[in-house]
C-alpha positions as a Python dict, from the first residue, in 0.01 Angstrom:
ca = {
    (1, 'M'): (0, 0, 0),
    (2, 'N'): (343, -21, -164),
    (3, 'L'): (209, 131, -485),
    (4, 'F'): (48, 417, -293),
    (5, 'V'): (378, 492, -120),
    (6, 'R'): (568, 472, -448),
    (7, 'L'): (333, 734, -594),
    (8, 'S'): (367, 965, -293),
    (9, 'T'): (555, 1228, -494),
    (10, 'Q'): (297, 1228, -771),
    (11, 'W'): (20, 1444, -625),
    (12, 'C'): (-147, 1700, -849),
    (13, 'V'): (-187, 2031, -663),
    (14, 'G'): (-441, 2297, -760),
    (15, 'G'): (-388, 2671, -792),
    (16, 'L'): (-495, 2743, -434),
    (17, 'G'): (-267, 2475, -291),
    (18, 'G'): (-526, 2203, -251),
    (19, 'F'): (-450, 1847, -351),
    (20, 'I'): (-656, 1726, -648),
    (21, 'G'): (-543, 1367, -677),
    (22, 'L'): (-265, 1143, -796),
    (23, 'R'): (-112, 1181, -1140),
    (24, 'Y'): (-236, 866, -1306),
    (25, 'E'): (11, 901, -1592),
    (26, 'S'): (279, 798, -1340),
    (27, 'L'): (78, 492, -1248),
    (28, 'S'): (144, 325, -1583),
    (29, 'F'): (519, 352, -1535),
    (30, 'M'): (503, 213, -1180),
    (31, 'L'): (284, -76, -1288),
    (32, 'K'): (529, -171, -1564),
    (33, 'L'): (828, -133, -1335),
    (34, 'Y'): (705, -313, -1023),
    (35, 'Y'): (387, -504, -1112),
    (36, 'S'): (435, -633, -1467),
    (37, 'D'): (345, -989, -1364),
    (38, 'L'): (-14, -900, -1264),
    (39, 'T'): (-312, -1010, -1469),
    (40, 'I'): (-559, -751, -1600),
    (41, 'D'): (-804, -838, -1323),
    (42, 'E'): (-533, -805, -1058),
    (43, 'T'): (-426, -471, -1204),
    (44, 'K'): (-785, -345, -1194),
    (45, 'E'): (-818, -453, -832),
    (46, 'L'): (-490, -282, -741),
    (47, 'F'): (-605, 38, -912),
    (48, 'E'): (-939, 32, -729),
    (49, 'E'): (-759, -14, -396),
    (50, 'L'): (-528, 274, -484),
    (51, 'Q'): (-829, 497, -552),
    (52, 'V'): (-975, 414, -209),
    (53, 'M'): (-647, 516, -44),
    (54, 'E'): (-626, 828, -262),
    (55, 'F'): (-978, 937, -168),
    (56, 'A'): (-908, 888, 203),
    (57, 'A'): (-578, 1076, 177),
    (58, 'L'): (-737, 1369, -7),
    (59, 'S'): (-971, 1446, 281),
    (60, 'V'): (-677, 1450, 524),
    (61, 'L'): (-441, 1642, 295),
    (62, 'N'): (-704, 1911, 225),
    (63, 'E'): (-828, 1938, 583),
    (64, 'D'): (-668, 2281, 637),
    (65, 'L'): (-848, 2423, 332),
    (66, 'K'): (-1185, 2362, 497),
    (67, 'K'): (-1107, 2601, 783),
}
């Protein structure tokens, strides 16, 4: 959850104002800065958890576009 919050300013927004997803290029910096002690397997697990949160957030963030 902390990583998701730290990336909260890193959303990629499309031309019509819809959210596309997180900017993964920022993820590398955050991982080095805050999570450098993780193993490769732990990093993969953290990334997969981040993607689950990202997917859930996208449906909420883009809810108004469906109307």
